[in-house]
C-alpha positions in Angstrom: 24.6 60.3 79.0 23.8 64.1 79.0 21.6 65.5 76.3 24.4 67.9 75.3 25.4 65.3 72.7 22.3 65.7 70.6 23.4 66.1 67.0 26.8 64.5 67.6 27.9 60.9 66.8 27.6 58.6 69.8 29.2 55.3 70.4 27.8 52.2 72.0 30.5 50.3 73.7 29.6 46.7 74.6 31.7 44.1 76.5 31.0 40.5 77.3 32.4 37.0 77.8 31.5 34.0 75.6 29.7 31.3 77.6 32.0 28.3 78.1 31.4 25.7 75.3 29.4 28.1 73.1 32.2 29.5 71.0 31.2 28.0 67.6 27.5 28.8 68.0 28.4 32.3 69.2 30.5 33.1 66.2 27.9 31.7 63.8 25.2 33.9 65.5 27.5 37.0 65.2 28.0 36.5 61.5 24.5 35.3 60.6 22.3 37.5 62.8 24.0 40.0 65.1 26.1 42.0 62.7 23.6 42.2 59.9 20.7 42.8 62.3 22.4 45.6 64.2 23.6 47.2 60.9 20.0 47.1 59.6 19.0 49.1 62.7 21.5 51.8 61.9 24.4 50.9 64.1 27.7 51.4 62.3 30.2 48.8 63.6 33.6 50.4 64.0 35.6 47.9 66.0 35.7 44.6 67.8 38.5 43.2 70.0 38.9 39.8 71.5 41.2 39.2 74.5 43.0 35.9 74.2 44.9 36.2 77.5 44.0 38.1 80.6 45.4 38.5 84.1 42.4 40.2 85.6 38.9 41.2 85.2 39.1 42.1 81.5 36.1 41.3 79.3 36.8 38.7 76.6 35.1 40.7 73.9 34.7 44.5 73.4 32.8 45.9 70.4 31.5 49.2 69.4 29.0 50.8 67.0 28.2 54.4 66.2 24.9 56.1 65.6 24.4 59.6 64.2 23.2 61.1 67.4 21.8 60.3 70.9 18.2 60.2 69.6 19.1 57.7 66.9 20.9 55.5 69.5 17.9 55.6 71.8 15.7 54.6 68.9 17.9 51.6 68.1 18.2 50.5 71.8 14.4 50.8 72.3 13.4 49.0 69.2 11.8 45.5 69.2 14.4 44.3 66.8 17.2 45.3 69.2 15.4 43.6 72.1 15.2 40.4 70.1 18.8 40.5 68.9 20.0 41.4 72.4 18.1 38.5 74.0 19.6 36.1 71.4 23.1 37.4 72.2 22.6 36.8 75.9 22.0 33.1 75.1 25.7 33.0 74.1 27.4 35.5 76.4 27.7 36.4 80.1 28.9 39.5 81.9 27.3 41.8 79.3 27.8 45.5 79.9 27.2 48.5 77.7 27.6 52.2 77.8 27.0 55.2 75.4 29.8 57.8 75.0 30.4 60.7 72.8 32.7 59.8 69.9 36.1 61.3 70.6 38.1 60.0 67.7 40.4 58.1 70.1 40.3 54.6 71.5 37.6 54.5 74.2 36.7 52.0 76.9 
């Protein structure tokens, strides 16, 4: 992401699939640890979508969170707390991908 977004809201878009057979544990982790933990880091959750039916290579889950600017997002993603939460998330998901984009006010993928 270019540095011309300094001072502008940026969005972290994450996609993944839930590991087969881990649905219940995954949702418990989200509610108990992931959402509160990432919010404590300063990530403002703005949306989450779950695909229930797909004909192609579509991720099962897409979620997004906003930080006040690129520096704040970098601080979040380089923190020990993020690393710990992210490693725990990877116990429950596969095909994890993420990207940072400038907030446009429109649906973004």
